[in-house]
ZAKE-917424 format. One record per residue (C-alpha): x, y, z; residue in three letters. Coordinates in steps of 0.5 Angstrom, whole numbers, plus 500, padded with zeros to 3 digits. Example, Ala and Ser with C-alpha at 12.3 -4.5 7.8 and 13.67 -1.06 7.14 Angstrom:
// residues 2
525491516ALA 527498514SER 
This chain:
// residues 360
707058509UNK 701054509UNK 696053503UNK 690057508UNK 695063509UNK 697063502UNK 689063500UNK 687068505UNK 693073503UNK 691072496UNK 683073497UNK 685079501UNK 690082496UNK 684081490UNK 680086494UNK 686090497UNK 683097496UNK 677095500UNK 681092505UNK 685098506UNK 678102506UNK 676098512UNK 682097516UNK 686103514UNK 680108514UNK 685114516UNK 688113510UNK 687115502UNK 688113495UNK 694116491UNK 694113484UNK 696106485UNK 697106493UNK 694107499UNK 697112504UNK 696112511UNK 701113517UNK 702106520UNK 700099520UNK 696101526UNK 691106522UNK 695112525UNK 693118520UNK 699120516UNK 703118509UNK 709114512UNK 706107510UNK 704105503UNK 700099500UNK 700097493UNK 693097490UNK 696094483UNK 701089481UNK 702081481UNK 698077486UNK 705074489UNK 712075488UNK 716082488UNK 711088488UNK 705084489UNK 698087490UNK 697088498UNK 704089500UNK 706095504UNK 712098507UNK 713103512UNK 718108510UNK 719111517UNK 721105520UNK 722100515UNK 717095517UNK 713091511UNK 708086510UNK 702084507UNK 694085509UNK 694079514UNK 699083518UNK 695090517UNK 689086520UNK 693083526UNK 696090527UNK 689094527UNK 685089531UNK 691088536UNK 691080535UNK 697075537UNK 694068535UNK 694067527UNK 687063529UNK 684070531UNK 687074525UNK 685068520UNK 678068523UNK 677076522UNK 680075515UNK 675070513UNK 669074516UNK 671080512UNK 671076506UNK 665073508UNK 668066508UNK 665060512UNK 668060519UNK 671054521UNK 668050527UNK 671052534UNK 670049540UNK 667053546UNK 661057547UNK 659063543UNK 662067549UNK 669066546UNK 667070540UNK 665076543UNK 671077548UNK 671084551UNK 679084550UNK 681081544UNK 688077545UNK 694082544UNK 689088544UNK 691095548UNK 685093552UNK 688086554UNK 694090555UNK 691095560UNK 687089563UNK 694085564UNK 697091567UNK 691092572UNK 692085574UNK 699085576UNK 702088583UNK 708092585UNK 715090584UNK 717091591UNK 719084594UNK 718080588UNK 722076583UNK 721082578UNK 725086583UNK 730081584UNK 731080577UNK 732087576UNK 737088582UNK 741082579UNK 742086573UNK 745091577UNK 739096577UNK 738098584UNK 735105582UNK 728103582UNK 724109585UNK 719112580UNK 718106576UNK 711105576UNK 711103569UNK 713096572UNK 709091575UNK 710083577UNK 705078575UNK 706071579UNK 703067573UNK 703070567UNK 700066561UNK 705064556UNK 704060549UNK 710058545UNK 705057539UNK 698056537UNK 699049537UNK 702048544UNK 699048551UNK 699054555UNK 704055560UNK 704060566UNK 711063568UNK 712069573UNK 713075569UNK 716083569UNK 710087566UNK 711094563UNK 706099561UNK 707102554UNK 704109554UNK 703114549UNK 705122550UNK 699123554UNK 700117559UNK 694112556UNK 696105556UNK 697102549UNK 700096550UNK 704092555UNK 711088555UNK 712082558UNK 719079561UNK 718072563UNK 722070569UNK 726064571UNK 723062578UNK 729059580UNK 733065580UNK 739069576UNK 744066573UNK 750069568UNK 747064562UNK 740066562UNK 740073566UNK 734071570UNK 730070564UNK 725064564UNK 728058560UNK 723059554UNK 724060547UNK 721067547UNK 722070554UNK 720077552UNK 714079548UNK 710085547UNK 702086546UNK 698092544UNK 699098540UNK 707099540UNK 709104534UNK 711111537UNK 710109544UNK 714107550UNK 715104557UNK 717111560UNK 720113566UNK 719120568UNK 715125564UNK 719128558UNK 719136557UNK 725139554UNK 730133555UNK 729126555UNK 733120553UNK 730114548UNK 733107547UNK 731100546UNK 730095552UNK 728097559UNK 734094562UNK 738099558UNK 734105560UNK 734103567UNK 742102567UNK 742109564UNK 738111570UNK 743109575UNK 748115573UNK 742120570UNK 736119575UNK 733125574UNK 733125566UNK 726122563UNK 727116559UNK 723112554UNK 724104552UNK 721103545UNK 722096546UNK 726094539UNK 730098534UNK 724099529UNK 720102534UNK 726106537UNK 726109530UNK 719111530UNK 718114537UNK 714120538UNK 717127541UNK 713131546UNK 712137543UNK 716141548UNK 722137547UNK 729141545UNK 734135546UNK 734128545UNK 739123547UNK 739116543UNK 742110547UNK 744106542UNK 745098542UNK 752096539UNK 749092533UNK 747094526UNK 740094528UNK 742099533UNK 746103529UNK 740104523UNK 735105529UNK 739111532UNK 741114525UNK 733114523UNK 731117529UNK 737122529UNK 735125522UNK 727125525UNK 729129531UNK 734134527UNK 728135522UNK 723137527UNK 728142530UNK 731137536UNK 738137538UNK 740129538UNK 746126541UNK 748119541UNK 750115547UNK 754109545UNK 756103550UNK 763100551UNK 760093550UNK 753091547UNK 749095551UNK 749100557UNK 746094562UNK 752090559UNK 757096561UNK 753097568UNK 754089570UNK 761088567UNK 765094567UNK 761097574UNK 757104575UNK 763108576UNK 766106569UNK 759107566UNK 758114569UNK 765116567UNK 763114560UNK 756118560UNK 759124563UNK 763126557UNK 758124552UNK 752128555UNK 752136554UNK 755140560UNK 749143562UNK 746137563UNK 751134568UNK 749138573UNK 742138572UNK 741130571UNK 747126574UNK 746124581UNK 750130584UNK 751126591UNK 754120587UNK 758124582UNK 761128588UNK 763122592UNK 766119586UNK 770126584UNK 773126591UNK 775119592UNK 782118593UNK 786115587UNK 
């Protein structure tokens, strides 16, 4: 950590309650803590910020933990999340503005300081999605089909951008790569964020599975916690998992089941439930993070009176199962994991009948 980051962190911590009152205005003080719903200033009591303690180290003032997701951080992270920033330069500038510290000189005209859509904000996410095009006939469609994902109807949440900006870090030059763009929405369908999967223009290979040869070919922006990339409108039954490809793989066998991709294990554990939900299928990834996320989500669902059923892949995730084991094996594995009444309701009846009547 550089001295400038440490200095800003300590300066914010020295007035932690004022920071919380400004950026976490939907919360309130309880004893030595500021309580709020999450790091995006949602009302609630899950996240707590220490208002007393040493300036650094264990139990330091200004440190926070979200009990629902396990996320934790400092007050610079709060500024990042509530303001929707991505670049540290923007976070530092906002912190300096709050602390009334001198702002470093910046190149460019004054218009850059009043950008109507700050980098990484929900507004920027909505603008990126609006600038993108449908996936039909694009590299994004080819990428998905090469991952074995042929059932691409009702995927309006997915679009393609031929030159989506990518910056490895704030010291590097901006690059442009083609990208699959996914809208992240709340339960009302409002876009709160966007997810970018940068793609290799050369095409698919087993090495990169079609993703661009860059350090972080997947990144999300906007307000993500509790929200998801959605396929279908959930009512009484839905499935939720981490990755977009994971959930699209399930749609190959369960095309009528509404699904949501939360984009990470931490966000899966915190996904919000439709008020009418009665049964939740949790599509876990086969790793420790996936185990932890599915366990936390299952407990949340049960506490809410929702039946929770875990769906487990045979390999690393359901896209691995689809690509390496085949659609028939995936269908057989899922058929015995879902509730009997949901087989007829959500599985592709024509494909199921064809499979059952096939010789052999």
